[in-house]
Structure formats: C-alpha cells, structure tokens
C-alpha positions as CSV (number, residue, x, y, z in Angstrom):
1,M,121.4,2.5,65.2
2,P,117.9,4.6,65.5
3,L,118.6,8.1,67.0
4,I,117.3,7.8,70.5
5,S,119.1,4.6,71.0
6,Q,122.2,6.4,69.9
7,R,121.6,9.2,72.5
8,V,121.1,6.8,75.2
9,E,123.8,4.6,74.7
10,L,126.1,8.4,74.4
11,A,124.4,9.1,77.7
12,R,125.3,5.7,79.6
13,N,128.9,6.3,78.4
14,G,129.2,9.4,79.6
15,A,129.7,11.0,76.0
16,N,126.8,12.7,74.9
17,D,127.6,16.5,76.4
18,K,123.9,17.6,76.3
19,V,123.2,15.5,79.2
20,I,121.2,17.3,82.3
21,C,120.8,14.5,84.5
22,R,119.7,10.8,84.8
23,M,116.3,11.0,86.0
24,A,114.6,7.6,87.4
25,S,112.6,7.0,83.9
26,G,116.0,7.9,81.6
27,W,117.8,10.9,80.8
28,A,117.0,14.5,80.3
29,V,119.1,16.1,77.7
30,M,119.1,19.3,76.3
31,G,117.8,20.2,72.7
32,D,120.5,20.1,69.7
33,V,119.2,23.5,69.0
34,Q,118.0,26.2,71.6
35,F,115.6,28.6,69.8
36,L,113.8,28.5,72.9
37,P,116.3,28.5,75.5
38,G,116.1,25.2,77.6
39,Y,114.4,23.3,75.1
40,C,115.2,19.7,76.5
41,L,114.1,16.3,75.7
42,L,113.4,13.2,78.3
43,L,114.7,9.9,76.8
44,P,113.8,6.4,78.3
45,D,115.9,3.9,79.7
46,P,115.8,1.3,78.2
47,V,114.8,2.7,74.9
48,V,110.9,1.4,74.0
49,P,109.3,2.2,71.0
50,S,106.3,4.3,72.5
51,L,104.6,5.3,75.7
52,N,102.2,2.2,75.3
53,D,104.9,-0.2,75.2
54,L,105.7,0.9,78.8
55,D,103.6,-1.1,81.8
56,E,101.6,1.5,84.1
57,A,104.5,1.8,86.4
58,A,107.1,2.4,84.4
59,R,104.4,5.0,82.6
60,T,103.7,6.9,85.3
61,T,107.2,7.5,86.3
62,Y,108.3,8.7,82.7
63,L,105.1,11.1,82.8
64,L,106.2,12.5,86.1
65,D,109.8,12.5,85.4
66,M,108.2,14.9,82.2
67,A,106.5,17.1,84.5
68,R,109.5,17.6,87.0
69,L,111.6,18.7,84.0
70,G,109.3,20.9,82.6
71,D,108.9,22.5,86.1
72,A,112.8,22.4,86.6
73,A,113.0,24.2,82.9
74,L,110.1,26.8,83.6
75,Q,111.6,27.8,86.9
76,A,115.2,28.1,85.5
77,T,114.1,30.1,82.3
78,G,111.6,32.0,83.4
79,A,109.8,31.1,80.7
80,L,105.8,31.5,80.4
81,R,104.7,28.1,79.9
82,M,105.6,24.9,79.2
83,N,105.0,22.5,76.0
84,Y,105.3,18.9,76.1
85,E,105.2,16.8,73.0
86,I,105.3,12.7,72.6
87,L,105.2,12.3,68.6
88,G,107.7,9.3,67.2
89,N,106.3,9.5,63.9
90,S,110.2,10.7,62.7
91,E,111.9,8.9,65.1
92,P,109.6,5.9,66.1
93,E,111.5,5.9,69.9
94,L,109.8,7.4,72.8
95,H,111.4,10.4,73.8
96,C,109.5,13.5,74.9
97,H,109.9,17.1,74.0
98,V,110.1,19.8,76.5
99,F,109.6,23.4,75.2
100,P,109.9,26.7,76.9
101,R,107.1,29.2,75.7
102,Y,108.4,33.1,76.1
103,A,106.2,36.4,75.7
104,S,109.1,37.8,74.1
105,E,108.6,34.9,70.9
106,P,108.0,36.5,67.3
107,E,103.8,36.9,67.3
108,H,103.7,35.1,64.4
109,L,104.7,32.2,65.8
110,R,103.9,32.4,70.0
111,R,100.6,30.9,69.7
112,M,101.7,28.1,66.8
113,P,103.5,24.4,67.7
114,V,107.3,25.2,67.4
115,W,107.5,23.0,64.4
116,F,106.8,26.2,62.7
117,Y,110.3,27.7,63.4
118,D,113.1,27.2,61.0
119,W,115.2,24.3,63.0
120,K,117.8,24.7,60.3
121,T,119.0,28.0,60.7
122,A,118.6,27.6,64.9
123,V,121.1,28.3,67.1
124,A,122.8,25.0,68.2
125,Y,123.4,24.0,71.5
126,S,126.8,24.5,73.2
127,E,128.2,24.1,76.4
128,E,130.2,27.5,76.8
129,D,126.5,29.2,75.6
130,H,124.0,27.2,77.4
131,G,125.8,25.1,79.9
132,Q,124.8,27.4,82.7
133,L,120.9,26.5,82.1
134,R,122.1,23.0,81.5
135,R,123.5,23.4,85.1
136,R,120.7,25.5,86.4
137,I,117.9,22.9,85.0
138,A,120.2,20.0,86.8
139,Q,120.7,21.8,90.2
140,L,116.8,22.6,90.1
141,L,116.0,18.5,89.7
142,G,118.1,17.8,92.9
143,H,121.4,17.1,90.7
C-alpha cells in the first residue's frame, strides 16, 4: 500500500499519533520530522492520485483546508510565513506539505526550498517534544 494511503488508513483507525485533526477534506497531520517546528501535511480522505483528480467542489474544500491548516500553524508557531507544496513525484498520491518558515533559519537555507535541509538528520516528531504544538494547531482549527 502506498505511503499516503497507509497514513490515511492509520488515521481512520486512530493509530496515527501525528494526527492533528480530521478536516472536511482529509487529515491534518504533523510531519515525520520537525526541522521546522510545525511542519505538517494535509492528506485527503479518500486518497486520490492528484489535485486534478478531485472535482471542483472537492478541490475547493481541499485547498481551503490547506489554507486553514497554514493559518493555524502560522499562528501556533509565530513563523514569518508559510510555504505550501503539492508535489506527488515521489509519493504519487495527493498530499500537501505545509511548512512554517522562520527568520531564525540559517541564512543559506532561509530563502531555499526546504528540500535543501538534511532530512536524514532532522529531529523526528515525538509527542513529548511536539505534542503541545500539535494540540495547539488542533485547537486553532476548532478541535
């Protein structure tokens, strides 16, 4: 089963510890790594291959949920701005990365895409370290 489908299945079963909340279009979840505190994703439910596979109403709902998740993460983190990325090249199922960007980031990385960070050595999500932020984002989303 592809990764996004696996994560959605875990969320449906209450077994995904990174779930922020259920949204109208899917699941808001924290990122596996937190090199940028508050990094989260929006996973559609049901899972589809791409944004283009949603009808207009579902597409509108998904993109509005994406912006709402970004608003909540921005407020919860005090970040400078939010970046949104829908790629699908490595994981060919719709999902949106929502990245807080900070003025405190290293100068050589601040203006670069987050993919220039070393993801292999990034701090992994843990409920102990990041659970309070996860709960704050959920609260700001009304959950």
